[in-house]
All heavy atoms as a GROMACS GRO file, in nm:
protein
  593
    1ALA      N    1   0.436   2.258   0.690
    1ALA     CA    2   0.538   2.359   0.710
    1ALA      C    3   0.673   2.296   0.740
    1ALA      O    4   0.774   2.341   0.690
    1ALA     CB    5   0.497   2.452   0.823
    2THR      N    6   0.673   2.190   0.822
    2THR     CA    7   0.799   2.125   0.855
    2THR      C    8   0.863   2.068   0.731
    2THR      O    9   0.982   2.084   0.708
    2THR     CB   10   0.776   2.013   0.958
    2THR    OG1   11   0.714   2.069   1.072
    2THR    CG2   12   0.905   1.947   0.997
    3GLN      N   13   0.784   2.003   0.647
    3GLN     CA   14   0.838   1.943   0.527
    3GLN      C   15   0.890   2.051   0.431
    3GLN      O   16   0.990   2.032   0.366
    3GLN     CB   17   0.732   1.858   0.459
    3GLN     CG   18   0.792   1.758   0.364
    3GLN     CD   19   0.692   1.656   0.318
    3GLN    OE1   20   0.574   1.688   0.307
    3GLN    NE2   21   0.736   1.536   0.293
    4ALA      N   22   0.822   2.164   0.427
    4ALA     CA   23   0.866   2.272   0.340
    4ALA      C   24   1.003   2.324   0.382
    4ALA      O   25   1.087   2.354   0.300
    4ALA     CB   26   0.764   2.386   0.341
    5ARG      N   27   1.027   2.332   0.514
    5ARG     CA   28   1.156   2.378   0.563
    5ARG      C   29   1.266   2.278   0.530
    5ARG      O   30   1.374   2.315   0.491
    5ARG     CB   31   1.152   2.399   0.715
    5ARG     CG   32   1.112   2.538   0.754
    5ARG     CD   33   1.122   2.558   0.903
    5ARG     NE   34   1.003   2.499   0.964
    5ARG     CZ   35   1.004   2.414   1.065
    5ARG    NH1   36   1.115   2.377   1.122
    5ARG    NH2   37   0.892   2.365   1.115
    6ARG      N   38   1.238   2.152   0.548
    6ARG     CA   39   1.339   2.050   0.526
    6ARG      C   40   1.352   2.014   0.378
    6ARG      O   41   1.458   1.972   0.336
    6ARG     CB   42   1.303   1.922   0.602
    6ARG     CG   43   1.317   1.938   0.750
    6ARG     CD   44   1.305   1.806   0.817
    6ARG     NE   45   1.170   1.752   0.801
    6ARG     CZ   46   1.118   1.661   0.880
    6ARG    NH1   47   1.189   1.611   0.977
    6ARG    NH2   48   0.996   1.618   0.862
    7GLY      N   49   1.245   2.030   0.306
    7GLY     CA   50   1.247   1.993   0.165
    7GLY      C   51   1.212   1.846   0.147
    7GLY      O   52   1.238   1.764   0.234
    8ARG      N   53   1.152   1.816   0.039
    8ARG     CA   54   1.113   1.677   0.011
    8ARG      C   55   1.238   1.594  -0.012
    8ARG      O   56   1.329   1.635  -0.082
    8ARG     CB   57   1.023   1.669  -0.111
    8ARG     CG   58   0.891   1.733  -0.085
    8ARG     CD   59   0.798   1.708  -0.203
    8ARG     NE   60   0.664   1.705  -0.151
    8ARG     CZ   61   0.595   1.595  -0.131
    8ARG    NH1   62   0.643   1.479  -0.161
    8ARG    NH2   63   0.474   1.600  -0.083
    9GLY      N   64   1.239   1.475   0.047
    9GLY     CA   65   1.351   1.385   0.025
    9GLY      C   66   1.476   1.419   0.103
    9GLY      O   67   1.581   1.364   0.076
   10SER      N   68   1.466   1.510   0.197
   10SER     CA   69   1.584   1.544   0.277
   10SER      C   70   1.622   1.425   0.366
   10SER      O   71   1.544   1.332   0.387
   10SER     CB   72   1.556   1.666   0.364
   10SER     OG   73   1.464   1.633   0.467
   11LYS      N   74   1.741   1.429   0.419
   11LYS     CA   75   1.788   1.322   0.508
   11LYS      C   76   1.695   1.307   0.628
   11LYS      O   77   1.659   1.195   0.665
   11LYS     CB   78   1.930   1.351   0.554
   11LYS     CG   79   1.989   1.240   0.637
   11LYS     CD   80   2.132   1.268   0.675
   11LYS     CE   81   2.184   1.157   0.764
   11LYS     NZ   82   2.319   1.183   0.809
   12ALA      N   83   1.652   1.417   0.687
   12ALA     CA   84   1.562   1.412   0.802
   12ALA      C   85   1.429   1.350   0.763
   12ALA      O   86   1.371   1.272   0.839
   12ALA     CB   87   1.541   1.551   0.861
   13ASP      N   88   1.378   1.382   0.644
   13ASP     CA   89   1.252   1.326   0.596
   13ASP      C   90   1.265   1.175   0.579
   13ASP      O   91   1.177   1.099   0.617
   13ASP     CB   92   1.213   1.393   0.465
   13ASP     CG   93   1.071   1.362   0.422
   13ASP    OD1   94   0.983   1.354   0.511
   13ASP    OD2   95   1.048   1.346   0.301
   14LEU      N   96   1.377   1.130   0.524
   14LEU     CA   97   1.399   0.987   0.507
   14LEU      C   98   1.410   0.916   0.641
   14LEU      O   99   1.361   0.805   0.657
   14LEU     CB  100   1.525   0.964   0.422
   14LEU     CG  101   1.516   1.010   0.277
   14LEU    CD1  102   1.652   0.994   0.209
   14LEU    CD2  103   1.409   0.935   0.201
   15GLU      N  104   1.473   0.981   0.739
   15GLU     CA  105   1.483   0.923   0.873
   15GLU      C  106   1.345   0.911   0.936
   15GLU      O  107   1.315   0.811   1.002
   15GLU     CB  108   1.575   1.007   0.961
   15GLU     CG  109   1.721   0.993   0.924
   15GLU     CD  110   1.812   1.088   1.000
   15GLU    OE1  111   1.762   1.162   1.087
   15GLU    OE2  112   1.932   1.089   0.970
   16ASP      N  113   1.258   1.013   0.917
   16ASP     CA  114   1.122   1.007   0.970
   16ASP      C  115   1.048   0.887   0.913
   16ASP      O  116   0.978   0.816   0.984
   16ASP     CB  117   1.044   1.134   0.937
   16ASP     CG  118   1.088   1.254   1.019
   16ASP    OD1  119   1.161   1.234   1.119
   16ASP    OD2  120   1.048   1.367   0.985
   17ARG      N  121   1.065   0.864   0.782
   17ARG     CA  122   0.999   0.749   0.718
   17ARG      C  123   1.050   0.619   0.777
   17ARG      O  124   0.973   0.527   0.801
   17ARG     CB  125   1.022   0.752   0.567
   17ARG     CG  126   0.935   0.852   0.499
   17ARG     CD  127   0.943   0.834   0.350
   17ARG     NE  128   0.968   0.966   0.292
   17ARG     CZ  129   1.030   0.988   0.180
   17ARG    NH1  130   1.076   0.889   0.109
   17ARG    NH2  131   1.048   1.109   0.135
   18GLY      N  132   1.181   0.610   0.800
   18GLY     CA  133   1.238   0.490   0.859
   18GLY      C  134   1.188   0.467   1.000
   18GLY      O  135   1.159   0.354   1.039
   19ASN      N  136   1.175   0.576   1.077
   19ASN     CA  137   1.123   0.565   1.212
   19ASN      C  138   0.979   0.520   1.213
   19ASN      O  139   0.939   0.438   1.296
   19ASN     CB  140   1.136   0.698   1.286
   19ASN     CG  141   1.280   0.734   1.317
   19ASN    OD1  142   1.367   0.647   1.320
   19ASN    ND2  143   1.305   0.861   1.338
   20THR      N  144   0.899   0.571   1.120
   20THR     CA  145   0.758   0.530   1.111
   20THR      C  146   0.750   0.382   1.076
   20THR      O  147   0.672   0.308   1.135
   20THR     CB  148   0.683   0.614   1.006
   20THR    OG1  149   0.688   0.751   1.046
   20THR    CG2  150   0.538   0.572   0.994
   21ARG      N  151   0.830   0.339   0.981
   21ARG     CA  152   0.829   0.199   0.940
   21ARG      C  153   0.867   0.109   1.059
   21ARG      O  154   0.801   0.009   1.085
   21ARG     CB  155   0.928   0.179   0.824
   21ARG     CG  156   0.923   0.041   0.764
   21ARG     CD  157   1.018   0.033   0.644
   21ARG     NE  158   0.996  -0.086   0.566
   21ARG     CZ  159   1.039  -0.207   0.599
   21ARG    NH1  160   1.107  -0.225   0.709
   21ARG    NH2  161   1.014  -0.312   0.520
   22ASP      N  162   0.974   0.146   1.130
   22ASP     CA  163   1.015   0.068   1.247
   22ASP      C  164   0.907   0.069   1.354
   22ASP      O  165   0.883  -0.034   1.419
   22ASP     CB  166   1.146   0.122   1.304
   22ASP     CG  167   1.266   0.089   1.217
   22ASP    OD1  168   1.257  -0.002   1.132
   22ASP    OD2  169   1.370   0.156   1.233
   23ASN      N  170   0.843   0.183   1.374
   23ASN     CA  171   0.736   0.194   1.472
   23ASN      C  172   0.620   0.100   1.435
   23ASN      O  173   0.562   0.033   1.522
   23ASN     CB  174   0.687   0.339   1.479
   23ASN     CG  175   0.586   0.365   1.587
   23ASN    OD1  176   0.584   0.296   1.690
   23ASN    ND2  177   0.500   0.462   1.566
   24LEU      N  178   0.586   0.092   1.307
   24LEU     CA  179   0.480   0.004   1.261
   24LEU      C  180   0.518  -0.143   1.282
   24LEU      O  181   0.435  -0.224   1.328
   24LEU     CB  182   0.448   0.030   1.114
   24LEU     CG  183   0.374   0.162   1.087
   24LEU    CD1  184   0.385   0.200   0.940
   24LEU    CD2  185   0.229   0.151   1.130
   25LEU      N  186   0.641  -0.177   1.252
   25LEU     CA  187   0.686  -0.315   1.272
   25LEU      C  188   0.687  -0.352   1.420
   25LEU      O  189   0.648  -0.462   1.458
   25LEU     CB  190   0.824  -0.336   1.210
   25LEU     CG  191   0.828  -0.332   1.057
   25LEU    CD1  192   0.971  -0.332   1.007
   25LEU    CD2  193   0.750  -0.449   0.999
   26ARG      N  194   0.729  -0.259   1.504
   26ARG     CA  195   0.728  -0.281   1.649
   26ARG      C  196   0.585  -0.302   1.698
   26ARG      O  197   0.557  -0.392   1.777
   26ARG     CB  198   0.794  -0.163   1.720
   26ARG     CG  199   0.826  -0.186   1.865
   26ARG     CD  200   0.905  -0.070   1.927
   26ARG     NE  201   1.018  -0.027   1.846
   26ARG     CZ  202   1.024   0.089   1.779
   26ARG    NH1  203   0.924   0.175   1.785
   26ARG    NH2  204   1.131   0.120   1.709
   27ALA      N  205   0.493  -0.219   1.648
   27ALA     CA  206   0.353  -0.230   1.688
   27ALA      C  207   0.295  -0.365   1.643
   27ALA      O  208   0.220  -0.428   1.718
   27ALA     CB  209   0.272  -0.115   1.628
   28ALA      N  210   0.330  -0.409   1.524
   28ALA     CA  211   0.282  -0.540   1.475
   28ALA      C  212   0.331  -0.652   1.565
   28ALA      O  213   0.255  -0.742   1.601
   28ALA     CB  214   0.328  -0.561   1.331
   29GLU      N  215   0.457  -0.644   1.603
   29GLU     CA  216   0.513  -0.743   1.693
   29GLU      C  217   0.440  -0.742   1.828
   29GLU      O  218   0.408  -0.847   1.884
   29GLU     CB  219   0.662  -0.714   1.713
   29GLU     CG  220   0.736  -0.816   1.794
   29GLU     CD  221   0.884  -0.784   1.802
   29GLU    OE1  222   0.952  -0.797   1.699
   29GLU    OE2  223   0.928  -0.743   1.911
   30GLU      N  224   0.412  -0.624   1.879
   30GLU     CA  225   0.340  -0.611   2.006
   30GLU      C  226   0.200  -0.671   1.998
   30GLU      O  227   0.154  -0.735   2.093
   30GLU     CB  228   0.333  -0.464   2.048
   30GLU     CG  229   0.466  -0.406   2.089
   30GLU     CD  230   0.460  -0.256   2.113
   30GLU    OE1  231   0.351  -0.196   2.100
   30GLU    OE2  232   0.566  -0.197   2.144
   31VAL      N  233   0.132  -0.650   1.886
   31VAL     CA  234  -0.003  -0.707   1.869
   31VAL      C  235   0.005  -0.859   1.876
   31VAL      O  236  -0.074  -0.923   1.946
   31VAL     CB  237  -0.066  -0.662   1.735
   31VAL    CG1  238  -0.191  -0.743   1.704
   31VAL    CG2  239  -0.100  -0.513   1.738
   32VAL      N  240   0.101  -0.918   1.806
   32VAL     CA  241   0.114  -1.064   1.804
   32VAL      C  242   0.147  -1.117   1.943
   32VAL      O  243   0.088  -1.215   1.989
   32VAL     CB  244   0.219  -1.109   1.701
   32VAL    CG1  245   0.248  -1.258   1.713
   32VAL    CG2  246   0.172  -1.075   1.559
   33ILE      N  247   0.238  -1.051   2.013
   33ILE     CA  248   0.278  -1.096   2.146
   33ILE      C  249   0.162  -1.084   2.245
   33ILE      O  250   0.135  -1.176   2.322
   33ILE     CB  251   0.401  -1.018   2.196
   33ILE    CG1  252   0.524  -1.058   2.115
   33ILE    CG2  253   0.424  -1.039   2.346
   33ILE    CD1  254   0.645  -0.970   2.136
   34ALA      N  255   0.091  -0.972   2.240
   34ALA     CA  256  -0.015  -0.946   2.338
   34ALA      C  257  -0.144  -1.022   2.308
   34ALA      O  258  -0.212  -1.066   2.401
   34ALA     CB  259  -0.044  -0.796   2.344
   35GLU      N  260  -0.177  -1.038   2.179
   35GLU     CA  261  -0.309  -1.089   2.145
   35GLU      C  262  -0.309  -1.212   2.056
   35GLU      O  263  -0.414  -1.268   2.027
   35GLU     CB  264  -0.390  -0.978   2.077
   35GLU     CG  265  -0.402  -0.853   2.165
   35GLU     CD  266  -0.468  -0.738   2.091
   35GLU    OE1  267  -0.566  -0.764   2.020
   35GLU    OE2  268  -0.420  -0.624   2.105
   36GLY      N  269  -0.193  -1.251   2.006
   36GLY     CA  270  -0.184  -1.368   1.920
   36GLY      C  271  -0.187  -1.330   1.773
   36GLY      O  272  -0.232  -1.221   1.736
   37ALA      N  273  -0.140  -1.422   1.690
   37ALA     CA  274  -0.128  -1.397   1.546
   37ALA      C  275  -0.264  -1.368   1.482
   37ALA      O  276  -0.272  -1.290   1.386
   37ALA     CB  277  -0.062  -1.516   1.478
   38GLN      N  278  -0.370  -1.428   1.533
   38GLN     CA  279  -0.503  -1.406   1.475
   38GLN      C  280  -0.549  -1.262   1.489
   38GLN      O  281  -0.635  -1.215   1.414
   38GLN     CB  282  -0.607  -1.503   1.535
   38GLN     CG  283  -0.650  -1.470   1.677
   38GLN     CD  284  -0.551  -1.509   1.786
   38GLN    OE1  285  -0.447  -1.568   1.759
   38GLN    NE2  286  -0.582  -1.473   1.910
   39ALA      N  287  -0.490  -1.188   1.582
   39ALA     CA  288  -0.528  -1.049   1.604
   39ALA      C  289  -0.449  -0.951   1.518
   39ALA      O  290  -0.475  -0.831   1.520
   39ALA     CB  291  -0.510  -1.013   1.752
   40LEU      N  292  -0.353  -1.002   1.441
   40LEU     CA  293  -0.270  -0.915   1.358
   40LEU      C  294  -0.349  -0.870   1.236
   40LEU      O  295  -0.365  -0.944   1.140
   40LEU     CB  296  -0.142  -0.986   1.314
   40LEU     CG  297  -0.045  -0.901   1.232
   40LEU    CD1  298   0.009  -0.785   1.316
   40LEU    CD2  299   0.069  -0.986   1.180
   41THR      N  300  -0.402  -0.749   1.245
   41THR     CA  301  -0.473  -0.687   1.133
   41THR      C  302  -0.410  -0.551   1.108
   41THR      O  303  -0.344  -0.495   1.196
   41THR     CB  304  -0.623  -0.668   1.165
   41THR    OG1  305  -0.635  -0.576   1.275
   41THR    CG2  306  -0.691  -0.800   1.199
   42LEU      N  307  -0.432  -0.500   0.988
   42LEU     CA  308  -0.378  -0.366   0.957
   42LEU      C  309  -0.439  -0.262   1.050
   42LEU      O  310  -0.370  -0.170   1.095
   42LEU     CB  311  -0.402  -0.333   0.811
   42LEU     CG  312  -0.332  -0.424   0.710
   42LEU    CD1  313  -0.365  -0.380   0.567
   42LEU    CD2  314  -0.182  -0.427   0.731
   43ASP      N  315  -0.567  -0.277   1.083
   43ASP     CA  316  -0.633  -0.184   1.176
   43ASP      C  317  -0.566  -0.187   1.314
   43ASP      O  318  -0.540  -0.083   1.374
   43ASP     CB  319  -0.782  -0.214   1.189
   43ASP     CG  320  -0.864  -0.160   1.075
   43ASP    OD1  321  -0.819  -0.063   1.009
   43ASP    OD2  322  -0.974  -0.213   1.051
   44ALA      N  323  -0.542  -0.308   1.364
   44ALA     CA  324  -0.481  -0.321   1.497
   44ALA      C  325  -0.342  -0.258   1.499
   44ALA      O  326  -0.304  -0.191   1.596
   44ALA     CB  327  -0.473  -0.468   1.538
   45VAL      N  328  -0.266  -0.276   1.392
   45VAL     CA  329  -0.130  -0.225   1.387
   45VAL      C  330  -0.128  -0.073   1.379
   45VAL      O  331  -0.056  -0.007   1.454
   45VAL     CB  332  -0.051  -0.287   1.270
   45VAL    CG1  333   0.085  -0.219   1.253
   45VAL    CG2  334  -0.034  -0.437   1.292
   46HIS      N  335  -0.208  -0.015   1.290
   46HIS     CA  336  -0.202   0.132   1.277
   46HIS      C  337  -0.252   0.199   1.404
   46HIS      O  338  -0.200   0.302   1.445
   46HIS     CB  339  -0.274   0.181   1.150
   46HIS     CG  340  -0.419   0.212   1.162
   46HIS    ND1  341  -0.465   0.332   1.211
   46HIS    CD2  342  -0.528   0.139   1.129
   46HIS    CE1  343  -0.597   0.332   1.207
   46HIS    NE2  344  -0.638   0.216   1.159
   47LYS      N  345  -0.352   0.140   1.470
   47LYS     CA  346  -0.402   0.199   1.595
   47LYS      C  347  -0.297   0.189   1.706
   47LYS      O  348  -0.274   0.286   1.778
   47LYS     CB  349  -0.531   0.130   1.637
   47LYS     CG  350  -0.647   0.168   1.548
   47LYS     CD  351  -0.772   0.089   1.581
   47LYS     CE  352  -0.883   0.124   1.482
   47LYS     NZ  353  -1.002   0.038   1.499
   48ARG      N  354  -0.232   0.074   1.718
   48ARG     CA  355  -0.131   0.057   1.823
   48ARG      C  356  -0.012   0.149   1.798
   48ARG      O  357   0.048   0.203   1.891
   48ARG     CB  358  -0.084  -0.088   1.833
   48ARG     CG  359   0.014  -0.109   1.948
   48ARG     CD  360   0.046  -0.253   1.969
   48ARG     NE  361  -0.063  -0.325   2.030
   48ARG     CZ  362  -0.065  -0.364   2.158
   48ARG    NH1  363   0.035  -0.337   2.237
   48ARG    NH2  364  -0.167  -0.431   2.204
   49ALA      N  365   0.024   0.169   1.672
   49ALA     CA  366   0.138   0.253   1.638
   49ALA      C  367   0.106   0.401   1.644
   49ALA      O  368   0.196   0.485   1.646
   49ALA     CB  369   0.188   0.218   1.497
   50GLY      N  370  -0.024   0.437   1.646
   50GLY     CA  371  -0.061   0.578   1.646
   50GLY      C  372  -0.035   0.643   1.512
   50GLY      O  373  -0.001   0.761   1.505
   51VAL      N  374  -0.051   0.564   1.405
   51VAL     CA  375  -0.027   0.611   1.269
   51VAL      C  376  -0.158   0.597   1.192
   51VAL      O  377  -0.234   0.503   1.216
   51VAL     CB  378   0.084   0.526   1.203
   51VAL    CG1  379   0.102   0.559   1.057
   51VAL    CG2  380   0.215   0.540   1.279
   52SER      N  381  -0.184   0.688   1.100
   52SER     CA  382  -0.307   0.677   1.021
   52SER      C  383  -0.302   0.551   0.936
   52SER      O  384  -0.195   0.496   0.907
   52SER     CB  385  -0.323   0.799   0.930
   52SER     OG  386  -0.225   0.797   0.828
   53LYS      N  387  -0.419   0.504   0.895
   53LYS     CA  388  -0.425   0.387   0.809
   53LYS      C  389  -0.350   0.414   0.678
   53LYS      O  390  -0.279   0.329   0.627
   53LYS     CB  391  -0.571   0.351   0.780
   53LYS     CG  392  -0.588   0.226   0.696
   53LYS     CD  393  -0.631   0.110   0.780
   53LYS     CE  394  -0.655  -0.014   0.698
   53LYS     NZ  395  -0.785  -0.069   0.714
   54GLY      N  396  -0.363   0.536   0.626
   54GLY     CA  397  -0.290   0.573   0.505
   54GLY      C  398  -0.139   0.568   0.525
   54GLY      O  399  -0.065   0.527   0.437
   55GLY      N  400  -0.093   0.608   0.645
   55GLY     CA  401   0.049   0.602   0.676
   55GLY      C  402   0.098   0.458   0.679
   55GLY      O  403   0.207   0.427   0.629
   56LEU      N  404   0.017   0.370   0.735
   56LEU     CA  405   0.052   0.228   0.735
   56LEU      C  406   0.059   0.175   0.592
   56LEU      O  407   0.155   0.109   0.553
   56LEU     CB  408  -0.051   0.148   0.816
   56LEU     CG  409  -0.044  -0.004   0.801
   56LEU    CD1  410   0.084  -0.059   0.860
   56LEU    CD2  411  -0.163  -0.069   0.865
   57LEU      N  412  -0.043   0.207   0.512
   57LEU     CA  413  -0.049   0.156   0.376
   57LEU      C  414   0.062   0.212   0.288
   57LEU      O  415   0.102   0.149   0.190
   57LEU     CB  416  -0.187   0.183   0.315
   57LEU     CG  417  -0.301   0.105   0.380
   57LEU    CD1  418  -0.435   0.152   0.326
   57LEU    CD2  419  -0.284  -0.044   0.362
   58TYR      N  420   0.114   0.329   0.322
   58TYR     CA  421   0.227   0.386   0.249
   58TYR      C  422   0.348   0.294   0.262
   58TYR      O  423   0.420   0.268   0.165
   58TYR     CB  424   0.260   0.526   0.303
   58TYR     CG  425   0.386   0.585   0.242
   58TYR    CD1  426   0.380   0.649   0.119
   58TYR    CD2  427   0.507   0.576   0.308
   58TYR    CE1  428   0.496   0.703   0.062
   58TYR    CE2  429   0.623   0.630   0.252
   58TYR     CZ  430   0.616   0.693   0.130
   58TYR     OH  431   0.729   0.745   0.074
   59HIS      N  432   0.372   0.244   0.383
   59HIS     CA  433   0.488   0.161   0.410
   59HIS      C  434   0.462   0.013   0.380
   59HIS      O  435   0.551  -0.058   0.336
   59HIS     CB  436   0.531   0.175   0.556
   59HIS     CG  437   0.585   0.309   0.588
   59HIS    ND1  438   0.713   0.347   0.554
   59HIS    CD2  439   0.528   0.417   0.647
   59HIS    CE1  440   0.733   0.472   0.593
   59HIS    NE2  441   0.622   0.516   0.649
   60PHE      N  442   0.339  -0.032   0.406
   60PHE     CA  443   0.302  -0.172   0.388
   60PHE      C  444   0.165  -0.178   0.321
   60PHE      O  445   0.062  -0.171   0.388
   60PHE     CB  446   0.298  -0.244   0.524
   60PHE     CG  447   0.429  -0.237   0.598
   60PHE    CD1  448   0.444  -0.150   0.705
   60PHE    CD2  449   0.537  -0.316   0.560
   60PHE    CE1  450   0.566  -0.142   0.773
   60PHE    CE2  451   0.658  -0.308   0.628
   60PHE     CZ  452   0.672  -0.221   0.734
   61PRO      N  453   0.163  -0.190   0.188
   61PRO     CA  454   0.036  -0.184   0.115
   61PRO      C  455  -0.056  -0.304   0.136
   61PRO      O  456  -0.171  -0.302   0.092
   61PRO     CB  457   0.079  -0.172  -0.031
   61PRO     CG  458   0.222  -0.209  -0.036
   61PRO     CD  459   0.278  -0.191   0.101
   62SER      N  460  -0.007  -0.407   0.205
   62SER     CA  461  -0.090  -0.525   0.231
   62SER      C  462  -0.042  -0.593   0.359
   62SER      O  463   0.069  -0.566   0.408
   62SER     CB  464  -0.080  -0.624   0.115
   62SER     OG  465   0.052  -0.677   0.108
   63LYS      N  466  -0.123  -0.683   0.410
   63LYS     CA  467  -0.083  -0.759   0.527
   63LYS      C  468   0.038  -0.846   0.493
   63LYS      O  469   0.129  -0.863   0.575
   63LYS     CB  470  -0.200  -0.845   0.576
   63LYS     CG  471  -0.173  -0.914   0.707
   63LYS     CD  472  -0.298  -0.984   0.757
   63LYS     CE  473  -0.275  -1.056   0.886
   63LYS     NZ  474  -0.397  -1.124   0.931
   64GLU      N  475   0.042  -0.897   0.372
   64GLU     CA  476   0.156  -0.978   0.329
   64GLU      C  477   0.285  -0.895   0.333
   64GLU      O  478   0.389  -0.943   0.379
   64GLU     CB  479   0.133  -1.031   0.188
   64GLU     CG  480   0.245  -1.119   0.139
   64GLU     CD  481   0.221  -1.177   0.000
   64GLU    OE1  482   0.110  -1.161  -0.053
   64GLU    OE2  483   0.315  -1.236  -0.054
   65ALA      N  484   0.279  -0.771   0.288
   65ALA     CA  485   0.397  -0.683   0.292
   65ALA      C  486   0.439  -0.657   0.437
   65ALA      O  487   0.559  -0.652   0.468
   65ALA     CB  488   0.368  -0.552   0.220
   66LEU      N  489   0.343  -0.641   0.526
   66LEU     CA  490   0.372  -0.621   0.668
   66LEU      C  491   0.441  -0.745   0.725
   66LEU      O  492   0.542  -0.735   0.795
   66LEU     CB  493   0.244  -0.589   0.745
   66LEU     CG  494   0.258  -0.574   0.896
   66LEU    CD1  495   0.349  -0.456   0.931
   66LEU    CD2  496   0.120  -0.555   0.959
   67LEU      N  497   0.389  -0.862   0.693
   67LEU     CA  498   0.450  -0.987   0.741
   67LEU      C  499   0.592  -1.002   0.686
   67LEU      O  500   0.682  -1.043   0.759
   67LEU     CB  501   0.364  -1.107   0.702
   67LEU     CG  502   0.232  -1.118   0.778
   67LEU    CD1  503   0.143  -1.223   0.712
   67LEU    CD2  504   0.255  -1.150   0.924
   68ASP      N  505   0.612  -0.968   0.559
   68ASP     CA  506   0.747  -0.972   0.501
   68ASP      C  507   0.841  -0.880   0.578
   68ASP      O  508   0.954  -0.916   0.608
   68ASP     CB  509   0.745  -0.931   0.354
   68ASP     CG  510   0.684  -1.037   0.263
   68ASP    OD1  511   0.669  -1.154   0.306
   68ASP    OD2  512   0.651  -1.002   0.147
   69GLY      N  513   0.793  -0.760   0.612
   69GLY     CA  514   0.873  -0.666   0.690
   69GLY      C  515   0.906  -0.718   0.828
   69GLY      O  516   1.018  -0.700   0.878
   70MET      N  517   0.809  -0.784   0.890
   70MET     CA  518   0.832  -0.842   1.022
   70MET      C  519   0.939  -0.951   1.016
   70MET      O  520   1.027  -0.958   1.103
   70MET     CB  521   0.702  -0.899   1.080
   70MET     CG  522   0.599  -0.793   1.114
   70MET     SD  523   0.442  -0.866   1.166
   70MET     CE  524   0.486  -0.928   1.329
   71ILE      N  525   0.933  -1.034   0.912
   71ILE     CA  526   1.031  -1.142   0.897
   71ILE      C  527   1.170  -1.084   0.871
   71ILE      O  528   1.268  -1.126   0.933
   71ILE     CB  529   0.988  -1.238   0.784
   71ILE    CG1  530   0.863  -1.314   0.828
   71ILE    CG2  531   1.102  -1.334   0.748
   71ILE    CD1  532   0.792  -1.388   0.716
   72GLU      N  533   1.179  -0.984   0.783
   72GLU     CA  534   1.308  -0.919   0.756
   72GLU      C  535   1.367  -0.861   0.884
   72GLU      O  536   1.487  -0.874   0.910
   72GLU     CB  537   1.291  -0.806   0.654
   72GLU     CG  538   1.276  -0.852   0.513
   72GLU     CD  539   1.253  -0.735   0.418
   72GLU    OE1  540   1.297  -0.622   0.449
   72GLU    OE2  541   1.190  -0.757   0.315
   73ARG      N  542   1.283  -0.795   0.962
   73ARG     CA  543   1.329  -0.733   1.088
   73ARG      C  544   1.379  -0.840   1.184
   73ARG      O  545   1.481  -0.824   1.250
   73ARG     CB  546   1.213  -0.654   1.150
   73ARG     CG  547   1.248  -0.578   1.274
   73ARG     CD  548   1.131  -0.490   1.314
   73ARG     NE  549   1.168  -0.401   1.420
   73ARG     CZ  550   1.122  -0.410   1.545
   73ARG    NH1  551   1.035  -0.503   1.577
   73ARG    NH2  552   1.161  -0.326   1.637
   74TYR      N  553   1.308  -0.952   1.191
   74TYR     CA  554   1.346  -1.061   1.281
   74TYR      C  555   1.481  -1.122   1.238
   74TYR      O  556   1.568  -1.147   1.321
   74TYR     CB  557   1.238  -1.169   1.282
   74TYR     CG  558   1.270  -1.283   1.375
   74TYR    CD1  559   1.255  -1.270   1.513
   74TYR    CD2  560   1.317  -1.404   1.325
   74TYR    CE1  561   1.286  -1.374   1.598
   74TYR    CE2  562   1.348  -1.508   1.410
   74TYR     CZ  563   1.333  -1.494   1.545
   74TYR     OH  564   1.365  -1.595   1.631
   75VAL      N  565   1.500  -1.141   1.108
   75VAL     CA  566   1.622  -1.201   1.056
   75VAL      C  567   1.742  -1.110   1.080
   75VAL      O  568   1.853  -1.158   1.109
   75VAL     CB  569   1.607  -1.234   0.906
   75VAL    CG1  570   1.738  -1.274   0.841
   75VAL    CG2  571   1.503  -1.345   0.888
   76ARG      N  572   1.723  -0.978   1.071
   76ARG     CA  573   1.833  -0.882   1.092
   76ARG      C  574   1.881  -0.878   1.236
   76ARG      O  575   1.991  -0.832   1.262
   76ARG     CB  576   1.788  -0.741   1.052
   76ARG     CG  577   1.786  -0.717   0.905
   76ARG     CD  578   1.772  -0.571   0.874
   76ARG     NE  579   1.674  -0.507   0.961
   76ARG     CZ  580   1.570  -0.436   0.921
   76ARG    NH1  581   1.549  -0.418   0.793
   76ARG    NH2  582   1.486  -0.383   1.006
   77ARG      N  583   1.800  -0.922   1.329
   77ARG     CA  584   1.839  -0.914   1.472
   77ARG      C  585   1.953  -1.004   1.504
   77ARG      O  586   1.985  -1.102   1.462
   77ARG     CB  587   1.720  -0.949   1.562
   77ARG     CG  588   1.617  -0.843   1.564
   77ARG     CD  589   1.509  -0.882   1.659
   77ARG     NE  590   1.406  -0.779   1.661
   77ARG     CZ  591   1.295  -0.791   1.727
   77ARG    NH1  592   1.270  -0.898   1.797
   77ARG    NH2  593   1.207  -0.696   1.725
   0.00000   0.00000   0.00000
């Protein structure tokens, strides 16, 4: 219903996607800090972020894509 009101591809919808992506990257960083790099799995990240596995895979279709996103985020800081 929310998406129907805003419409597909609306500015708010795009912001939600950006927030989810940032939330996933933050969660991945937290997993590494708290448990070490060996604990960085897609399951650990989606659970820590409170996002479905499908939601994670929408933004990061592989662990390699997630790592690329983490590196990009680190470089932008």
